[in-house]
C-alpha positions as CSV (number, residue, x, y, z in Angstrom):
1,M,0.3,-0.1,0.1
2,N,1.0,3.7,-1.2
3,V,1.3,5.6,1.8
4,N,0.9,8.5,0.3
5,K,-2.2,7.9,-1.2
6,L,-3.9,8.0,2.4
7,P,-6.1,11.0,3.1
8,T,-4.3,13.8,5.2
9,E,-6.0,13.5,8.1
10,I,-5.6,9.6,8.4
11,L,-1.6,10.1,7.3
12,Q,-1.3,13.6,10.0
13,Q,-2.2,10.8,12.8
14,I,0.3,8.6,11.4
15,L,3.0,11.2,11.0
16,K,2.4,12.3,14.3
17,R,3.2,8.8,16.4
18,V,6.0,8.4,15.2
19,A,7.2,11.9,15.4
20,M,6.3,11.4,19.0
21,G,8.3,8.1,19.4
22,P,7.8,5.2,20.9
23,E,6.9,6.6,24.7
24,Q,3.9,8.9,22.8
25,N,5.1,11.6,24.5
26,M,6.7,15.2,23.1
27,A,9.0,16.0,25.6
28,T,11.5,12.7,25.4
29,A,10.2,12.2,21.2
30,A,14.2,13.2,20.2
31,P,14.3,16.2,17.8
32,A,15.7,13.8,14.9
33,L,12.7,12.2,14.5
34,R,11.1,15.4,13.2
35,R,13.8,16.2,10.9
36,H,14.1,13.5,9.3
37,L,9.6,13.1,8.9
38,L,10.9,17.1,7.4
39,G,12.7,15.8,4.6
40,V,10.9,13.0,3.1
41,C,9.6,14.7,0.8
42,F,7.6,17.5,0.2
43,R,3.4,16.9,1.2
44,W,5.3,15.3,4.4
45,R,7.0,18.7,5.3
46,E,4.0,19.8,4.3
47,I,1.7,18.2,7.0
48,I,4.3,18.4,10.0
49,L,5.4,21.7,9.7
50,N,1.8,22.5,9.9
51,M,0.8,20.4,13.4
52,A,1.8,22.6,15.8
53,E,1.4,20.2,18.7
54,L,4.4,18.9,17.3
55,W,6.2,21.7,18.2
56,T,5.3,23.6,21.8
57,F,7.9,20.8,23.6
58,N,11.0,23.2,23.1
59,A,14.6,22.5,23.6
60,L,15.3,25.9,24.5
61,A,18.8,25.8,22.8
62,T,16.6,25.5,19.1
63,L,14.1,27.6,20.9
64,D,13.4,31.1,17.9
65,L,12.6,27.9,15.0
66,N,10.7,25.6,17.1
67,L,8.7,29.0,18.2
68,S,8.3,29.9,14.6
69,R,6.0,26.7,14.2
70,T,3.7,26.8,17.2
71,S,0.8,29.0,16.1
72,S,-0.9,30.0,19.7
73,Q,-0.4,26.7,20.9
74,L,0.5,26.3,25.1
75,L,4.0,25.0,25.4
76,D,5.8,22.4,27.4
77,I,9.3,23.8,28.8
78,Y,12.2,21.7,29.7
79,W,14.8,24.7,30.8
80,H,18.3,22.9,31.7
81,T,21.2,25.1,30.6
82,S,24.2,26.9,31.0
83,L,24.4,29.2,28.1
84,D,27.1,31.7,27.9
85,V,26.8,35.5,29.9
86,S,27.3,37.0,26.8
87,H,23.7,34.3,24.5
88,V,21.5,35.1,27.9
89,T,19.9,38.7,26.4
90,Q,19.5,37.0,23.2
91,L,18.1,33.9,25.2
92,F,15.8,36.4,27.1
93,K,14.5,38.2,24.6
94,V,13.3,35.0,22.6
95,I,11.2,34.6,25.6
96,N,9.6,37.9,26.0
97,T,8.6,38.1,21.6
98,R,8.4,34.3,20.9
99,A,6.9,32.3,24.4
100,P,5.4,35.0,26.9
101,F,4.6,33.0,30.5
102,C,1.4,32.7,29.6
103,R,1.9,30.2,27.0
104,W,4.1,28.4,28.9
105,R,1.8,24.8,30.1
106,S,4.3,23.4,31.9
107,L,8.0,23.9,32.9
108,E,11.1,21.4,34.0
109,I,13.9,23.4,35.1
110,D,17.8,22.7,36.1
111,I,19.6,26.1,35.8
112,D,21.8,27.9,37.1
113,F,21.5,31.4,40.0
114,W,22.2,33.9,36.8
115,H,19.7,32.7,34.2
116,S,17.4,32.2,37.3
117,Y,17.5,36.1,38.8
118,R,16.5,36.5,34.9
119,L,14.2,34.6,34.3
120,H,12.0,35.9,37.7
121,S,12.8,39.8,36.3
122,I,11.0,39.4,33.3
123,Q,7.5,41.5,33.2
124,S,4.8,39.8,31.9
125,D,1.0,41.1,32.5
126,D,0.1,37.7,33.0
127,R,3.0,35.5,33.8
128,Y,2.0,31.9,34.8
129,S,-1.8,32.0,34.2
130,N,-1.8,29.0,31.7
131,L,0.6,26.8,33.4
132,E,-0.5,23.3,34.7
133,S,2.8,21.4,36.1
134,L,6.6,23.0,37.6
135,K,9.0,20.7,38.8
136,I,11.8,21.9,39.7
137,H,15.4,19.9,39.3
138,W,17.1,23.4,40.5
139,C,16.8,27.3,40.3
140,Q,16.7,30.5,42.5
141,R,13.5,28.9,44.8
142,E,13.3,31.7,46.9
143,G,12.5,34.4,43.6
144,L,11.2,31.9,41.1
145,L,8.1,30.6,43.7
146,P,6.7,32.8,45.6
147,L,6.1,34.8,42.0
148,I,4.8,31.3,40.4
149,N,2.5,31.5,43.4
150,S,1.2,34.5,42.9
151,T,0.4,34.4,39.2
152,I,-1.1,30.6,38.9
153,S,-4.7,30.3,38.3
154,S,-7.4,27.0,38.6
155,N,-5.2,25.6,36.5
156,F,-2.3,24.5,38.0
157,R,-1.9,20.6,39.1
158,S,1.2,18.8,39.8
159,F,3.4,20.7,41.4
160,H,7.7,18.2,41.8
161,N,9.8,20.3,43.7
162,I,13.3,17.5,44.1
163,G,16.9,17.6,43.9
164,A,18.8,21.2,46.2
165,Y,17.5,21.7,49.4
166,T,14.4,23.8,50.3
167,P,13.5,25.8,53.1
168,A,10.4,24.3,54.8
169,D,9.4,27.6,55.8
170,L,9.4,28.9,51.9
171,L,6.9,25.6,51.2
172,R,5.1,26.5,53.9
173,D,4.2,30.3,54.6
174,R,5.1,31.1,50.3
175,I,3.2,28.8,47.8
176,S,0.0,28.6,49.6
177,N,-1.6,29.2,46.1
178,I,0.4,26.6,44.8
179,M,0.1,24.1,47.4
180,S,-3.6,24.7,47.7
181,R,-4.0,24.0,44.4
182,A,-1.9,21.1,42.6
183,T,-3.4,17.6,43.6
184,E,0.1,15.9,43.0
185,L,3.4,16.9,45.0
186,T,6.8,15.9,45.3
187,L,8.6,17.5,48.1
188,P,12.6,17.7,49.3
189,N,14.5,16.0,51.7
190,F,13.4,17.0,55.1
191,G,12.2,15.8,58.3
192,A,8.9,14.9,59.1
193,A,8.1,17.6,61.5
194,L,9.1,20.1,58.8
195,L,6.5,19.3,56.2
196,P,3.8,21.7,55.6
197,P,0.2,20.4,55.8
198,L,-0.8,18.2,53.5
199,P,-4.0,19.9,51.8
200,P,-6.9,17.2,51.0
201,Q,-7.0,18.1,47.4
202,I,-3.6,16.0,47.3
203,T,-4.4,12.5,45.3
204,T,-1.0,11.9,44.3
205,L,2.5,12.0,47.0
206,S,6.1,11.5,46.7
207,I,8.2,11.9,49.8
208,W,11.6,11.1,51.3
209,S,10.2,9.9,54.7
210,M,6.7,8.7,56.6
211,T,4.8,11.7,57.3
212,L,2.6,11.4,60.3
213,Q,0.1,13.8,58.6
214,N,-3.8,13.0,57.9
215,T,-3.3,10.0,54.6
216,A,-6.8,9.6,54.3
217,H,-7.1,11.6,50.7
218,I,-3.9,9.7,48.7
219,H,-3.9,8.2,46.2
220,D,-0.4,7.2,44.9
221,L,2.1,7.6,47.4
222,T,6.0,7.5,47.3
223,V,8.2,7.0,50.0
224,H,11.8,7.2,49.1
225,L,13.1,6.4,52.8
226,S,10.9,4.1,55.3
227,P,12.7,2.7,58.3
228,S,9.8,0.5,59.7
229,I,7.0,-1.0,58.2
230,S,5.1,0.4,61.7
231,Q,5.2,4.1,60.4
232,F,2.6,3.0,58.3
233,F,0.4,1.7,60.9
234,D,-2.2,4.3,62.6
235,H,-3.0,6.4,59.5
236,D,-5.9,5.4,56.9
237,W,-5.2,4.0,54.2
238,S,-9.2,4.2,52.2
239,S,-8.0,5.7,49.7
240,L,-4.5,4.2,48.6
241,V,-4.2,2.5,45.1
242,S,-0.5,3.2,44.6
243,L,1.9,1.9,47.1
244,D,5.7,2.6,45.8
245,V,8.2,1.8,49.3
246,L,12.4,1.5,49.8
247,F,12.8,-0.1,53.4
248,T,15.8,1.1,54.9
249,R,18.8,-1.0,56.1
250,T,17.4,-0.6,59.7
251,Q,14.2,-3.1,58.9
252,H,16.1,-6.2,59.9
253,S,16.9,-5.0,62.7
254,H,12.7,-3.8,64.0
255,P,10.9,-6.7,65.1
256,L,7.7,-7.7,62.8
257,P,4.6,-6.0,64.6
258,Q,2.0,-8.8,65.6
259,Q,-0.7,-6.8,63.7
260,T,-1.3,-6.4,60.2
261,I,-1.8,-3.1,58.2
262,L,-5.3,-3.2,56.3
263,F,-4.9,-1.3,52.7
264,P,-8.5,-2.0,51.3
265,R,-8.2,-0.7,48.5
266,L,-4.3,-1.0,47.0
267,Q,-3.9,-2.6,43.9
268,T,0.0,-1.7,43.0
269,L,2.1,-2.5,45.5
270,V,6.5,-1.9,44.5
271,V,9.5,-3.1,47.1
272,R,12.5,-1.8,46.6
273,E,16.4,-2.6,48.0
274,G,15.7,-6.3,48.0
275,R,14.4,-5.6,52.0
276,F,11.2,-7.8,51.7
277,R,10.1,-8.9,55.2
278,P,7.6,-6.0,55.8
279,L,4.9,-7.8,53.2
280,I,4.3,-10.4,56.1
281,S,2.7,-7.0,57.8
282,I,0.8,-6.4,54.9
283,S,-3.2,-6.9,54.1
284,A,-4.3,-6.0,50.4
285,P,-7.1,-7.6,49.8
286,S,-7.4,-6.0,46.0
287,L,-3.7,-6.5,45.4
288,V,-3.5,-6.5,41.1
289,S,0.2,-6.4,41.0
290,L,3.4,-6.9,43.4
291,R,6.5,-5.5,41.5
292,L,10.0,-6.5,43.7
293,E,13.2,-4.8,43.3
294,R,16.9,-5.9,44.2
295,G,18.5,-1.9,44.0
296,H,21.7,-1.9,45.3
297,E,21.1,-5.2,47.9
298,S,23.4,-8.0,46.2
299,V,21.2,-11.1,45.0
300,E,21.8,-13.5,47.1
301,K,20.2,-11.0,49.8
302,A,17.3,-10.3,47.6
303,N,17.2,-13.9,47.4
304,R,17.5,-14.9,50.9
305,S,15.0,-11.9,52.2
306,L,12.6,-12.9,49.5
307,F,12.6,-16.7,50.9
308,D,12.7,-15.9,54.4
309,T,9.6,-14.0,53.3
310,I,7.6,-16.3,51.8
311,S,8.6,-19.4,54.2
312,H,7.6,-17.2,56.9
313,P,4.5,-18.7,58.9
314,S,2.4,-15.2,59.1
315,Y,2.9,-14.4,55.9
316,T,0.0,-14.2,53.3
317,V,-0.6,-15.5,49.7
318,T,-2.7,-12.6,47.9
319,S,-4.2,-13.6,44.3
320,M,-3.1,-11.4,42.4
321,G,-3.2,-10.6,38.3
322,K,0.8,-10.4,38.4
323,L,3.8,-10.4,40.5
324,E,7.4,-9.1,38.7
325,I,10.8,-9.9,40.2
326,G,13.7,-7.6,39.4
327,F,16.4,-9.7,40.1
328,P,17.4,-13.7,39.3
329,L,16.4,-16.2,41.0
330,S,17.8,-18.7,42.6
331,P,16.1,-22.3,41.5
332,M,15.7,-23.1,45.7
333,V,14.2,-19.2,45.7
334,L,11.9,-19.7,42.3
335,A,10.4,-22.8,43.1
336,S,9.4,-21.2,46.1
337,V,7.6,-18.6,44.2
338,I,6.1,-20.8,42.1
339,R,4.6,-23.0,44.6
340,D,3.2,-20.2,46.4
341,F,1.5,-18.0,44.2
342,S,0.6,-20.6,41.7
343,A,-2.8,-18.1,41.3
344,V,-1.0,-15.4,40.1
345,E,-2.0,-15.2,36.2
346,L,1.2,-13.8,35.1
347,L,4.4,-14.3,36.8
348,G,8.1,-12.4,35.4
349,F,11.4,-12.4,36.8
350,G,14.9,-11.2,35.8
351,F,18.3,-13.0,35.3
352,D,22.0,-11.7,33.9
353,D,22.1,-13.9,30.7
354,S,20.0,-16.1,28.9
355,Y,21.8,-19.2,29.8
356,D,22.2,-18.4,33.7
357,G,17.8,-18.1,33.1
358,W,17.6,-21.6,31.3
359,E,19.3,-23.5,33.2
360,V,17.4,-21.6,36.6
361,I,14.0,-23.0,34.7
362,R,15.4,-26.6,33.7
363,H,16.4,-27.2,36.7
364,V,13.3,-26.0,38.4
365,I,10.5,-27.1,36.0
366,C,12.5,-30.5,36.0
367,E,12.3,-31.2,39.7
368,R,10.0,-33.9,40.5
369,S,7.1,-31.6,42.7
370,F,6.3,-29.5,38.8
371,R,6.4,-32.7,36.8
């Protein structure tokens, strides 16, 4: 079939999917994809240049060219630059004339102090009125955050504050508008006692250490460091659907609690760093997917932790659709997993190479108990 005989509307959709890359996201699509498509033929070039949505995600190195093709579409900006001072004036002139802040839909930023200072010194009437998402790796927060806080609208929904240290009082006292509008929130690493109050509209939370605040409204939770499963007790987890947690090395020295903790609606659970004993204390009757990662832990210790967990008399296997184990399993542990998780619909696990994987599987399958 000759693709050029397709109607323009269908060809537009095909070219759009190709240009957006395998993840179907302009934020991660390689600019070279668009350049290659532009050079195929005159018809393809006209179609691609007239699809403004393909040019709304801008690497600032090609800002002027890309912005000339965006029409009046809202922009997704990823700003990571270390421009020489001699180019800064030209850069901000382009921003002023072609990309006023009121056109910015999302901003991911990782820039130095000099660029931060110039950014919040630009004068604009509407500022960030259409901003929906803000992700900060590094910038001069004391200037940028209060400015965004004073100009965002009800469109704002996502705030991810990661990377460099941010004073807790800045989050508590000077960005109340951001905190009152965001439904997705990532907070930096500081003690739970310093955490700002979590507004009730927050449904997705990524945090370094467990907070002692109300959690009844949280649907998706990521905890990067949790010393003990005991930190999850005395909380209301009635709304939690997804949990991604890393238990620290001190977990092995903590005695397991006598009671279990109930996650009535939990469907997805990810446990990282090869420390799986807390699973013994978790009750998740609605669990659909369980993923176990070893992180920086050795394969041997991760295998031992998994075997000790599933062979513990208090561990209850939950029927689920998918179990993923992201590290090589020894024959003994694999046999235990297959036996104890026989009701799982899909079992996935990893090996260092195909030969080792085949040897382990052959050893298990050939055992008498699995004939």
